[in-house]
SETORZA-668765 format. One record per residue (C-alpha): z, x, y; residue in three letters; residue number from 1. Coordinates in pm, 1 decimal. Example, Ala and Ser with C-alpha at 12.3 -4.5 7.8 and 13.67 -1.06 7.14 Angstrom:
+----------+----------+----------+------+------+
!        w !        u !        v ! resn ! resi !
+----------+----------+----------+------+------+
!    780.0 !   1230.0 !   -450.0 !  ALA !    1 !
!    714.0 !   1367.0 !   -106.0 !  SER !    2 !
+----------+----------+----------+------+------+
//
This chain:
+----------+----------+----------+------+------+
!        w !        u !        v ! resn ! resi !
+----------+----------+----------+------+------+
!  -2116.7 !   7474.7 !  -2457.3 !  MET !    1 !
!  -2485.2 !   7408.9 !  -2390.7 !  ALA !    2 !
!  -2643.3 !   7556.7 !  -2079.5 !  MET !    3 !
!  -2684.8 !   7315.3 !  -1789.0 !  ILE !    4 !
!  -3048.4 !   7248.9 !  -1701.0 !  THR !    5 !
!  -3004.7 !   6937.9 !  -1485.1 !  THR !    6 !
!  -2761.9 !   6846.0 !  -1208.4 !  ILE !    7 !
!  -2711.1 !   6496.6 !  -1070.7 !  LEU !    8 !
!  -2573.5 !   6525.1 !   -717.8 !  TRP !    9 !
!  -2369.9 !   6256.5 !   -546.5 !  ASP !   10 !
!  -2441.1 !   6250.2 !   -172.1 !  VAL !   11 !
!  -2165.8 !   6096.5 !     40.8 !  ASP !   12 !
!  -1845.6 !   6293.7 !      7.1 !  GLY !   13 !
!  -2015.6 !   6562.0 !   -201.3 !  THR !   14 !
!  -2326.3 !   6715.2 !    -45.1 !  LEU !   15 !
!  -2265.0 !   6541.8 !    288.5 !  LEU !   16 !
!  -1945.0 !   6474.5 !    483.5 !  ASP !   17 !
!  -1945.8 !   6096.1 !    485.3 !  PHE !   18 !
!  -1626.0 !   6059.8 !    688.5 !  ILE !   19 !
!  -1789.8 !   6249.9 !    974.8 !  TYR !   20 !
!  -2094.3 !   6019.8 !    970.5 !  SER !   21 !
!  -1885.7 !   5706.7 !    932.7 !  GLN !   22 !
!  -1653.5 !   5782.8 !   1223.6 !  ARG !   23 !
!  -1933.2 !   5887.3 !   1460.3 !  LEU !   24 !
!  -2145.6 !   5586.1 !   1364.7 !  SER !   25 !
!  -1856.5 !   5348.8 !   1433.0 !  MET !   26 !
!  -1783.3 !   5512.3 !   1768.7 !  LYS !   27 !
!  -2145.3 !   5477.7 !   1878.5 !  LYS !   28 !
!  -2155.7 !   5113.3 !   1773.0 !  CYS !   29 !
!  -1838.4 !   5042.7 !   1968.5 !  PHE !   30 !
!  -1994.0 !   5204.3 !   2274.8 !  GLU !   31 !
!  -2283.7 !   4960.6 !   2236.6 !  THR !   32 !
!  -2052.0 !   4658.9 !   2243.1 !  ILE !   33 !
!  -1851.9 !   4806.3 !   2531.2 !  GLY !   34 !
!  -1529.9 !   4859.9 !   2338.7 !  ARG !   35 !
!  -1317.8 !   5158.0 !   2239.6 !  LYS !   36 !
!  -1214.6 !   5224.7 !   1882.4 !  ILE !   37 !
!   -889.4 !   5402.7 !   1801.7 !  THR !   38 !
!   -819.7 !   5646.4 !   1519.7 !  ASP !   39 !
!   -603.3 !   5380.9 !   1354.1 !  ASP !   40 !
!   -894.8 !   5136.6 !   1365.2 !  MET !   41 !
!  -1127.5 !   5398.3 !   1214.5 !  LEU !   42 !
!   -880.4 !   5457.7 !    932.7 !  GLU !   43 !
!   -849.1 !   5084.6 !    871.0 !  ARG !   44 !
!  -1226.3 !   5039.8 !    858.8 !  TYR !   45 !
!  -1253.3 !   5327.8 !    612.5 !  SER !   46 !
!  -1005.4 !   5155.5 !    379.6 !  LEU !   47 !
!  -1187.1 !   4822.4 !    408.0 !  ILE !   48 !
!  -1521.2 !   4991.1 !    342.3 !  ASN !   49 !
!  -1387.1 !   5178.1 !     38.7 !  ASP !   50 !
!  -1247.7 !   4853.3 !    -95.7 !  GLY !   51 !
!  -1583.2 !   4679.0 !    -70.0 !  TYR !   52 !
!  -1762.8 !   4968.2 !   -245.5 !  TRP !   53 !
!  -1506.4 !   4958.7 !   -528.5 !  LYS !   54 !
!  -1569.6 !   4584.6 !   -561.7 !  ARG !   55 !
!  -1944.0 !   4653.1 !   -575.5 !  LEU !   56 !
!  -1888.5 !   4903.2 !   -856.6 !  GLU !   57 !
!  -1697.3 !   4634.2 !  -1045.8 !  LEU !   58 !
!  -1965.5 !   4374.0 !   -983.0 !  GLY !   59 !
!  -1736.1 !   4157.4 !   -770.3 !  GLU !   60 !
!  -1964.5 !   4156.0 !   -464.8 !  VAL !   61 !
!  -2335.9 !   4207.7 !   -404.8 !  THR !   62 !
!  -2480.0 !   4481.0 !   -183.2 !  LYS !   63 !
!  -2567.0 !   4217.0 !     79.2 !  GLU !   64 !
!  -2209.8 !   4083.8 !     76.4 !  GLU !   65 !
!  -2078.2 !   4437.6 !    115.0 !  LEU !   66 !
!  -2299.3 !   4533.8 !    408.9 !  LEU !   67 !
!  -2182.0 !   4240.1 !    621.5 !  LEU !   68 !
!  -1848.7 !   4155.3 !    461.3 !  GLY !   69 !
!  -1680.0 !   4486.1 !    545.7 !  ARG !   70 !
!  -1746.1 !   4432.3 !    916.4 !  PHE !   71 !
!  -1660.7 !   4060.8 !    907.4 !  ALA !   72 !
!  -1325.8 !   4149.9 !    749.4 !  THR !   73 !
!  -1264.5 !   4431.0 !    997.3 !  PHE !   74 !
!  -1340.8 !   4227.2 !   1310.3 !  PHE !   75 !
!  -1144.5 !   3929.5 !   1181.0 !  GLU !   76 !
!   -837.1 !   4149.3 !   1134.5 !  GLU !   77 !
!   -862.4 !   4268.5 !   1495.3 !  TYR !   78 !
!   -940.2 !   3923.2 !   1637.7 !  GLY !   79 !
!  -1280.7 !   4033.5 !   1767.5 !  MET !   80 !
!  -1460.2 !   3704.2 !   1710.5 !  LYS !   81 !
!  -1725.3 !   3761.4 !   1977.6 !  ASP !   82 !
!  -1894.3 !   4054.1 !   1798.4 !  VAL !   83 !
!  -2238.7 !   3988.4 !   1646.7 !  ASP !   84 !
!  -2163.6 !   4118.2 !   1297.3 !  VAL !   85 !
!  -2525.9 !   4130.6 !   1183.1 !  GLU !   86 !
!  -2640.6 !   4328.0 !   1488.5 !  ALA !   87 !
!  -2343.5 !   4561.5 !   1457.9 !  PHE !   88 !
!  -2414.7 !   4620.7 !   1087.3 !  ALA !   89 !
!  -2781.2 !   4698.1 !   1157.5 !  ARG !   90 !
!  -2698.7 !   4953.2 !   1426.3 !  GLU !   91 !
!  -2428.7 !   5110.8 !   1210.6 !  TYR !   92 !
!  -2671.3 !   5158.2 !    921.6 !  GLN !   93 !
!  -2932.3 !   5308.7 !   1155.5 !  GLU !   94 !
!  -2670.5 !   5549.1 !   1293.5 !  ASN !   95 !
!  -2569.2 !   5655.2 !    942.6 !  LEU !   96 !
!  -2928.9 !   5751.3 !    872.4 !  GLY !   97 !
!  -2939.3 !   5982.0 !   1174.0 !  ARG !   98 !
!  -2591.4 !   6132.8 !   1176.8 !  LEU !   99 !
!  -2502.4 !   6379.6 !    905.1 !  TYR !  100 !
!  -2292.3 !   6686.5 !    837.5 !  CYS !  101 !
!  -2343.2 !   6911.4 !    536.0 !  LEU !  102 !
!  -2033.5 !   6993.1 !    336.5 !  ASN !  103 !
!  -1952.7 !   7366.1 !    309.6 !  PRO !  104 !
!  -2176.4 !   7538.3 !     55.6 !  GLY !  105 !
!  -2403.1 !   7237.7 !     -4.1 !  ALA !  106 !
!  -2724.2 !   7387.1 !    131.8 !  MET !  107 !
!  -2645.7 !   7731.6 !     -7.3 !  GLU !  108 !
!  -2589.6 !   7602.7 !   -360.7 !  VAL !  109 !
!  -2888.1 !   7366.7 !   -366.5 !  CYS !  110 !
!  -3116.5 !   7643.8 !   -242.3 !  ARG !  111 !
!  -2977.8 !   7885.8 !   -500.5 !  GLU !  112 !
!  -3037.9 !   7632.8 !   -778.8 !  LEU !  113 !
!  -3390.0 !   7535.0 !   -671.4 !  LYS !  114 !
!  -3620.5 !   7642.0 !   -953.6 !  GLY !  115 !
!  -3329.7 !   7740.0 !  -1179.4 !  ARG !  116 !
!  -3228.7 !   7386.5 !  -1274.2 !  VAL !  117 !
!  -3356.3 !   7037.2 !  -1203.0 !  LYS !  118 !
!  -3163.6 !   6866.6 !   -921.5 !  GLN !  119 !
!  -3150.5 !   6492.6 !   -863.1 !  TYR !  120 !
!  -2970.5 !   6274.5 !   -610.4 !  VAL !  121 !
!  -2762.5 !   5988.4 !   -751.8 !  VAL !  122 !
!  -2613.7 !   5767.8 !   -480.4 !  THR !  123 !
!  -2489.8 !   5416.7 !   -412.9 !  ASN !  124 !
!  -2610.8 !   5421.5 !    -54.2 !  GLY !  125 !
!  -2875.8 !   5212.7 !    119.0 !  VAL !  126 !
!  -3224.5 !   5350.3 !     42.3 !  THR !  127 !
!  -3354.7 !   5392.1 !    399.3 !  ALA !  128 !
!  -3025.8 !   5543.2 !    516.7 !  THR !  129 !
!  -2995.0 !   5793.0 !    233.4 !  GLN !  130 !
!  -3359.1 !   5899.6 !    248.2 !  GLU !  131 !
!  -3327.0 !   5960.5 !    621.4 !  SER !  132 !
!  -3008.1 !   6167.1 !    592.5 !  LYS !  133 !
!  -3144.4 !   6375.6 !    307.2 !  LEU !  134 !
!  -3466.6 !   6445.9 !    493.5 !  ALA !  135 !
!  -3299.3 !   6534.6 !    824.4 !  LEU !  136 !
!  -3041.3 !   6755.0 !    652.6 !  SER !  137 !
!  -3310.1 !   6955.4 !    475.1 !  GLY !  138 !
!  -3185.3 !   6864.1 !    127.8 !  LEU !  139 !
!  -3483.2 !   6649.5 !     26.7 !  SER !  140 !
!  -3726.3 !   6937.6 !    -46.7 !  PRO !  141 !
!  -3467.3 !   7094.3 !   -276.4 !  LEU !  142 !
!  -3442.8 !   6788.8 !   -500.0 !  MET !  143 !
!  -3660.0 !   6696.6 !   -797.8 !  ASP !  144 !
!  -3595.4 !   6325.3 !   -763.5 !  GLY !  145 !
!  -3383.9 !   6052.3 !   -607.3 !  PHE !  146 !
!  -3192.6 !   5768.2 !   -770.4 !  PHE !  147 !
!  -3052.9 !   5528.4 !   -510.8 !  ILE !  148 !
!  -2866.2 !   5220.4 !   -630.4 !  SER !  149 !
!  -3049.6 !   4980.8 !   -398.9 !  GLU !  150 !
!  -3382.5 !   5089.1 !   -549.1 !  ALA !  151 !
!  -3249.6 !   5116.1 !   -905.9 !  VAL !  152 !
!  -3100.5 !   4767.5 !   -892.6 !  GLY !  153 !
!  -2749.2 !   4862.1 !  -1004.2 !  ALA !  154 !
!  -2475.3 !   5086.4 !   -860.2 !  PRO !  155 !
!  -2281.1 !   5372.1 !  -1013.1 !  LYS !  156 !
!  -2087.7 !   5360.7 !  -1245.1 !  PRO !  157 !
!  -2283.2 !   5077.4 !  -1411.0 !  ARG !  158 !
!  -2459.2 !   5156.0 !  -1738.0 !  LYS !  159 !
!  -2787.4 !   5022.4 !  -1598.0 !  GLU !  160 !
!  -2783.9 !   5283.9 !  -1322.1 !  PHE !  161 !
!  -2731.4 !   5578.2 !  -1555.9 !  PHE !  162 !
!  -2970.5 !   5443.1 !  -1818.2 !  ASP !  163 !
!  -3239.1 !   5432.7 !  -1549.2 !  HIS !  164 !
!  -3163.6 !   5787.2 !  -1433.0 !  CYS !  165 !
!  -3158.9 !   5935.8 !  -1782.5 !  LEU !  166 !
!  -3484.2 !   5764.9 !  -1875.2 !  SER !  167 !
!  -3660.1 !   5916.8 !  -1573.2 !  HIS !  168 !
!  -3552.9 !   6280.7 !  -1597.7 !  ILE !  169 !
!  -3710.3 !   6550.8 !  -1811.7 !  GLU !  170 !
!  -3396.0 !   6672.1 !  -1992.2 !  GLU !  171 !
!  -3295.7 !   6450.2 !  -2285.9 !  LYS !  172 !
!  -3003.0 !   6655.2 !  -2419.8 !  ASP !  173 !
!  -2702.2 !   6498.2 !  -2247.7 !  LYS !  174 !
!  -2495.9 !   6813.4 !  -2303.3 !  ASN !  175 !
!  -2728.8 !   6990.9 !  -2061.1 !  ARG !  176 !
!  -2690.9 !   6732.9 !  -1782.4 !  ILE !  177 !
!  -2399.5 !   6737.9 !  -1536.9 !  MET !  178 !
!  -2306.6 !   6500.9 !  -1256.1 !  ILE !  179 !
!  -2121.1 !   6643.5 !   -956.3 !  VAL !  180 !
!  -1936.7 !   6396.2 !   -736.1 !  GLY !  181 !
!  -1616.2 !   6319.9 !   -547.7 !  ASP !  182 !
!  -1536.2 !   5979.3 !   -698.2 !  SER !  183 !
!  -1356.3 !   5934.3 !  -1027.2 !  LEU !  184 !
!  -1433.9 !   5563.4 !  -1041.1 !  SER !  185 !
!  -1803.2 !   5601.1 !   -959.0 !  SER !  186 !
!  -1939.0 !   5946.9 !  -1043.9 !  ASP !  187 !
!  -1702.1 !   6067.6 !  -1314.3 !  ILE !  188 !
!  -1649.4 !   5738.0 !  -1495.7 !  LYS !  189 !
!  -2021.5 !   5661.8 !  -1483.8 !  GLY !  190 !
!  -2113.6 !   6007.3 !  -1607.8 !  GLY !  191 !
!  -1853.3 !   6002.4 !  -1883.9 !  ALA !  192 !
!  -1962.7 !   5659.0 !  -2002.0 !  ASP !  193 !
!  -2323.0 !   5783.9 !  -2007.0 !  ALA !  194 !
!  -2223.3 !   6078.4 !  -2225.0 !  GLY !  195 !
!  -2312.5 !   6354.7 !  -1979.8 !  ILE !  196 !
!  -2094.3 !   6634.7 !  -1846.6 !  ARG !  197 !
!  -1890.5 !   6561.7 !  -1535.2 !  THR !  198 !
!  -1765.9 !   6770.9 !  -1244.6 !  CYS !  199 !
!  -1521.7 !   6633.7 !   -988.3 !  LEU !  200 !
!  -1545.5 !   6779.9 !   -637.6 !  TYR !  201 !
!  -1241.6 !   6759.9 !   -413.6 !  HIS !  202 !
!  -1202.3 !   7014.4 !   -133.0 !  PRO !  203 !
!   -882.5 !   7215.8 !    -94.4 !  LYS !  204 !
!   -776.5 !   7018.1 !    209.4 !  GLU !  205 !
!   -795.3 !   6704.4 !     -2.7 !  GLU !  206 !
!   -584.7 !   6820.7 !   -296.5 !  GLN !  207 !
!   -427.1 !   6517.0 !   -456.1 !  GLY !  208 !
!   -736.8 !   6308.4 !   -380.0 !  HIS !  209 !
!   -808.5 !   6267.4 !   -752.2 !  ALA !  210 !
!   -462.7 !   6137.7 !   -832.4 !  ALA !  211 !
!   -464.0 !   5900.1 !   -535.1 !  LEU !  212 !
!   -792.5 !   5755.7 !   -656.6 !  ASP !  213 !
!   -594.1 !   5573.8 !   -925.1 !  GLY !  214 !
!   -829.8 !   5669.0 !  -1208.5 !  TRP !  215 !
!   -695.7 !   6009.7 !  -1301.9 !  HIS !  216 !
!   -506.5 !   5893.8 !  -1608.9 !  ASP !  217 !
!   -801.5 !   5711.3 !  -1761.4 !  SER !  218 !
!  -1094.8 !   5924.2 !  -1643.0 !  VAL !  219 !
!  -1073.3 !   6298.8 !  -1694.4 !  VAL !  220 !
!  -1362.4 !   6515.0 !  -1565.6 !  PRO !  221 !
!  -1495.2 !   6804.9 !  -1770.6 !  ASP !  222 !
!  -1467.0 !   7029.0 !  -1466.2 !  HIS !  223 !
!  -1290.7 !   7016.6 !  -1128.8 !  GLU !  224 !
!  -1394.9 !   7221.0 !   -826.3 !  ILE !  225 !
!  -1272.3 !   7248.2 !   -467.6 !  CYS !  226 !
!  -1575.2 !   7441.4 !   -339.5 !  ASP !  227 !
!  -1936.5 !   7345.7 !   -412.5 !  LEU !  228 !
!  -2022.1 !   7710.6 !   -470.5 !  ARG !  229 !
!  -1812.6 !   7691.1 !   -788.5 !  GLN !  230 !
!  -2093.4 !   7487.8 !   -946.8 !  VAL !  231 !
!  -2279.3 !   7817.8 !   -990.0 !  LEU !  232 !
!  -2000.4 !   7941.3 !  -1218.0 !  ASP !  233 !
!  -2042.2 !   7641.8 !  -1447.8 !  LEU !  234 !
!  -2405.4 !   7709.7 !  -1536.4 !  LEU !  235 !
+----------+----------+----------+------+------+
//
């Protein structure tokens, strides 16, 4: 198998702990509106949010519809009709850009690979939010480029997103390019459809995550890891 020269890194759920940022951001927003949010409510929001992102991947909603719709749906379910959804969504997005937590091994691996391979960010997040998190976390200087769906004009796993990425990176041999991500429907399907190598990341405490995703039968990654440091063994 050809030697890997280029890695495409997913951000949320891979390099960064998105659940941490999401929960803390929601809690801070609820403090602003003078309410308390329970763990059950946080879990419900997470499911609603995931559902909207899946619909975005399928082209069923626009990014604008996602950013407001997830909160409109959430507050409607809980009968909270007095909440200013637009203001809440703005504050939430600002919080996400400031609150981050590196996943175990993320910084170590990216530092180790700096100069050895080309490293690019590939993410479906909001441009300002993702750029802020990557800068504050210290990951930005380790990357050779950034591909964010809002700026690209199409989300993962769409062909347009990967076509754009592949046309803007130095390596042209797809066998030498590998995407590392935690989503079968976004990262792995998109990478497989683009003809590049794929690596599914799911931590030990989340064993079974791949099967629960619902894509495991139709999308099979080239590699599966439960620790980001294992990427080093694949080069």
